[in-house]
C-alpha positions as CSV (number, residue, x, y, z in Angstrom):
1,M,116.4,105.1,88.6
2,T,115.0,101.5,88.5
3,S,111.9,100.5,90.3
4,T,114.1,98.7,93.0
5,A,116.2,101.7,93.6
6,R,113.2,103.9,94.0
7,K,111.7,101.5,96.5
8,R,114.9,101.4,98.4
9,A,115.3,105.2,98.5
10,A,111.6,105.7,99.6
11,F,112.1,103.2,102.4
12,R,115.2,104.8,103.6
13,R,113.4,108.2,103.7
14,L,110.6,106.7,105.8
15,H,113.1,106.2,108.6
16,E,114.2,109.8,108.7
17,T,111.3,111.5,110.5
18,G,108.0,110.5,112.1
19,C,106.7,107.0,112.7
20,F,105.2,104.7,110.3
21,V,103.4,101.4,110.5
22,M,104.9,98.6,108.4
23,P,102.4,95.5,108.4
24,N,103.7,92.0,107.8
25,A,102.4,90.2,104.7
26,W,102.4,86.3,104.6
27,D,101.8,85.7,100.9
28,P,101.5,87.7,97.6
29,G,97.7,88.2,98.2
30,S,98.1,89.8,101.5
31,A,101.0,91.9,100.2
32,R,98.8,93.1,97.4
33,Y,95.9,93.9,99.8
34,L,98.1,95.8,102.3
35,G,99.5,97.9,99.4
36,E,96.0,98.7,98.3
37,L,95.0,100.0,101.7
38,G,97.6,102.8,101.6
39,F,100.6,101.6,103.8
40,A,104.0,103.1,102.8
41,A,105.8,99.9,103.1
42,I,105.3,96.3,104.1
43,A,107.4,93.5,105.6
44,S,107.5,89.7,105.3
45,S,106.8,87.5,108.2
46,S,108.9,84.3,108.8
47,A,106.1,83.0,111.1
48,G,103.3,83.9,108.6
49,L,105.1,82.1,105.8
50,A,105.9,79.0,107.8
51,F,102.2,78.6,109.0
52,T,101.0,78.7,105.4
53,L,103.4,75.7,104.7
54,A,102.3,73.9,107.8
55,R,105.7,74.4,109.4
56,P,106.7,76.2,112.7
57,D,108.4,79.5,112.7
58,N,112.1,79.2,111.7
59,G,111.1,76.0,109.9
60,V,111.5,77.2,106.3
61,D,114.8,76.9,104.5
62,R,116.7,79.7,102.8
63,D,115.8,78.9,99.2
64,A,112.1,78.8,100.0
65,V,112.4,82.1,101.8
66,L,114.2,83.7,98.9
67,A,111.5,82.5,96.5
68,H,108.8,83.9,98.9
69,L,110.6,87.3,99.1
70,E,110.7,87.5,95.2
71,A,107.0,86.7,95.1
72,L,106.2,89.5,97.7
73,V,108.3,92.0,95.8
74,S,106.6,91.1,92.5
75,A,103.1,91.5,94.1
76,T,103.3,95.0,95.4
77,Q,104.6,98.4,94.3
78,L,105.6,99.1,97.9
79,P,109.0,98.7,99.5
80,V,109.3,95.2,101.2
81,N,111.4,94.6,104.3
82,A,112.7,91.0,104.5
83,D,112.4,89.2,107.9
84,F,115.6,87.2,107.1
85,E,115.7,85.5,110.4
86,G,119.3,84.8,111.4
87,G,120.7,85.0,107.8
88,Y,120.4,81.2,107.5
89,A,124.0,80.8,108.6
90,V,126.0,80.8,111.8
91,E,129.4,82.2,110.6
92,P,129.7,85.7,109.3
93,A,130.9,84.5,105.8
94,G,127.7,82.4,105.3
95,V,125.6,85.4,106.5
96,A,127.2,87.6,104.0
97,E,126.6,85.1,101.2
98,N,123.0,84.7,102.0
99,V,122.4,88.5,102.5
100,E,123.7,88.9,98.9
101,L,121.1,86.6,97.7
102,C,118.4,88.4,99.7
103,V,119.4,91.7,98.2
104,A,119.0,90.1,94.7
105,T,115.3,89.5,95.4
106,G,114.6,93.3,95.2
107,V,113.7,93.8,98.8
108,A,114.2,97.4,100.3
109,G,115.4,96.2,103.7
110,L,116.3,93.2,105.7
111,S,116.8,92.1,109.3
112,I,119.4,89.9,111.0
113,E,118.6,88.3,114.3
114,D,121.0,87.2,117.1
115,S,119.0,84.1,118.3
116,T,120.6,80.7,117.8
117,G,117.5,78.4,118.0
118,D,119.3,76.6,121.0
119,P,117.2,76.9,124.2
120,A,120.4,76.2,126.2
121,S,122.3,79.1,124.6
122,P,119.6,81.1,122.9
123,L,121.8,84.1,121.8
124,F,124.9,84.1,119.7
125,D,128.0,85.1,121.7
126,F,128.4,88.9,121.7
127,E,131.4,89.2,119.4
128,L,130.0,86.7,116.8
129,A,126.7,88.5,116.9
130,V,128.4,91.8,116.1
131,A,130.5,90.2,113.4
132,R,127.4,88.8,111.7
133,I,125.9,92.2,111.5
134,R,129.2,93.6,110.1
135,A,129.2,90.9,107.4
136,A,125.6,91.7,106.5
137,R,126.5,95.3,106.2
138,E,129.5,94.7,104.0
139,A,127.5,92.4,101.8
140,I,124.8,95.1,101.4
141,D,127.4,97.8,100.6
142,R,128.7,95.5,97.8
143,T,125.5,94.8,96.2
144,G,122.7,97.1,97.3
145,P,124.0,100.0,99.2
146,D,120.8,101.9,99.8
147,L,119.2,98.9,101.4
148,V,118.2,99.4,105.1
149,L,119.8,96.9,107.5
150,T,117.9,96.2,110.7
151,G,119.9,94.6,113.7
152,R,117.7,92.6,116.0
153,S,118.4,91.5,119.5
154,E,116.1,88.7,120.5
155,G,116.7,88.3,124.2
156,F,113.1,89.3,125.3
157,L,111.7,86.6,122.9
158,V,114.1,83.8,123.9
159,G,114.0,83.8,127.7
160,R,116.9,86.4,128.2
161,P,114.9,89.7,129.0
162,D,117.9,91.6,130.1
163,L,117.5,95.2,129.1
164,D,121.0,96.3,129.6
165,E,122.4,93.4,127.6
166,T,119.9,94.1,124.8
167,I,120.9,97.8,124.8
168,R,124.6,96.7,124.7
169,R,124.0,94.5,121.7
170,L,121.9,97.1,119.9
171,R,124.5,99.7,120.3
172,A,127.1,97.4,118.9
173,Y,125.0,96.4,115.9
174,R,124.6,100.2,115.2
175,E,128.3,100.6,115.2
176,A,128.7,97.5,113.1
177,G,126.5,99.1,110.3
178,A,122.9,98.5,111.3
179,D,120.6,101.4,110.0
180,C,117.7,100.5,112.3
181,L,117.6,98.7,115.7
182,F,114.9,96.3,116.9
183,A,114.4,94.5,120.2
184,P,111.3,92.5,119.7
185,G,109.4,91.7,122.9
186,I,110.1,94.9,124.9
187,S,106.6,95.7,126.2
188,T,106.6,98.8,128.4
189,P,106.9,102.6,127.6
190,A,110.0,102.7,129.9
191,Q,111.8,99.8,128.0
192,I,111.0,101.5,124.7
193,R,112.2,104.8,125.7
194,A,115.4,103.3,127.1
195,V,116.2,101.6,123.8
196,V,115.3,104.6,121.8
197,E,117.6,106.9,123.9
198,A,120.4,104.4,123.9
199,V,120.8,104.0,120.2
200,A,119.7,107.5,119.0
201,P,119.8,108.9,116.5
202,A,119.4,105.5,114.8
203,P,115.7,104.7,114.1
204,V,114.0,101.9,116.3
205,N,111.5,99.4,115.3
206,L,108.7,98.4,117.6
207,L,106.9,95.1,117.5
208,A,103.3,96.1,118.1
209,S,102.1,92.7,119.1
210,S,104.2,92.9,122.3
211,I,102.4,96.1,123.4
212,P,99.1,96.0,121.6
213,A,97.5,98.7,123.7
214,I,100.0,101.3,122.4
215,T,98.9,103.6,119.5
216,R,101.2,104.9,116.7
217,D,101.0,108.5,118.2
218,E,102.1,107.1,121.6
219,A,104.9,105.2,120.0
220,E,106.1,108.2,118.1
221,A,106.0,110.3,121.3
222,V,108.7,108.2,122.9
223,G,110.8,108.2,119.7
224,V,109.8,105.1,117.8
225,R,110.3,105.5,114.0
226,R,108.8,102.2,112.7
227,I,106.2,99.7,113.9
228,S,105.8,96.2,112.7
229,V,103.4,93.4,113.7
230,G,105.4,90.2,113.0
231,G,103.2,87.2,112.5
232,A,100.2,88.7,114.2
233,L,98.1,89.5,111.1
234,A,98.6,86.1,109.8
235,R,97.7,84.7,113.3
236,V,94.6,87.0,113.3
237,G,93.6,85.2,109.9
238,W,94.1,81.8,111.5
239,G,92.0,82.9,114.5
240,A,89.1,83.7,112.2
241,V,89.5,80.4,110.5
242,A,89.6,78.5,113.7
243,R,86.4,80.2,115.0
244,S,84.5,79.5,111.8
245,A,85.7,75.9,111.4
246,R,84.6,75.1,115.0
247,E,81.2,76.5,114.1
248,L,81.1,74.3,111.0
249,L,81.9,71.3,113.1
250,D,78.8,72.1,115.2
251,G,76.7,72.6,112.2
252,R,76.6,76.3,112.4
253,F,77.5,78.8,109.7
254,A,77.1,82.3,110.9
255,G,80.7,83.0,111.1
256,L,81.0,82.8,107.2
257,A,79.1,86.0,107.1
258,E,82.3,87.7,108.2
259,A,84.2,86.7,105.1
260,M,85.5,89.2,102.7
261,P,83.2,89.3,99.6
262,H,84.2,87.1,96.8
263,K,83.7,89.9,94.3
264,T,86.1,92.2,96.4
265,L,88.9,89.7,96.2
266,N,88.3,89.0,92.5
267,E,88.5,92.6,91.7
268,L,91.6,93.1,93.9
269,F,93.5,90.4,92.0
270,R,91.9,90.5,88.6
271,D,94.5,92.6,86.7
272,G,97.5,90.9,88.1
273,R,99.2,94.2,88.9
274,G,102.5,94.0,90.9
275,S,105.7,95.8,91.1
276,E,106.5,98.2,88.3
């Protein structure tokens, strides 16, 4: 079995029982560090990547994202789940083509969103959204059949916080071939439980930054199988930089004492270890 096949099999097993935390890396260094800490899998972050390039979330093109995913996969021995936004296409055929390219990067999973980027009509029409998931599933089955497909419904993030419509979409995505379901932005235990029960027995991903007071054990108790953090870790880093930079501007340097030691980072990256 190849390294990629092992990662995909391991990632799929993680979704079968229990609840695991899947932090989102934003560059190869963060991917390596998160792997060293002992997580079982990591994900990419479209926002985290965009911010490193001085661009807004959803402001990075497909080819740059594919190169980024290859770099993350090479930086860690863990399975990597790709935040593949909306598949970088509108029509199902384009989504399928791009999903095949994503599979070729060696990722163990990928997600497809149903948001359009248009504030006036922020979600794809229902039938088109389902067809896009079905096209992604068919592309995966042709090129990387063990890869985990996550269907995301973005209503709570784009100004359409309709739980019934979100559940309708997630159920349809499950029937269209999604292995895992994700409604980023749901933020109460009642909403989480409703989603979990509606799509059972399919696993559900929870975005922790939408409900930061929850613990993994509490999420597991309501049936969540996977927890991710989106761009939150990258933003935590930006928060530390912002605080320290403001101190520098004022001629104070105490914040620099919180930096990770130079020696620690050198040792982490010295041998260049990545994927097998």
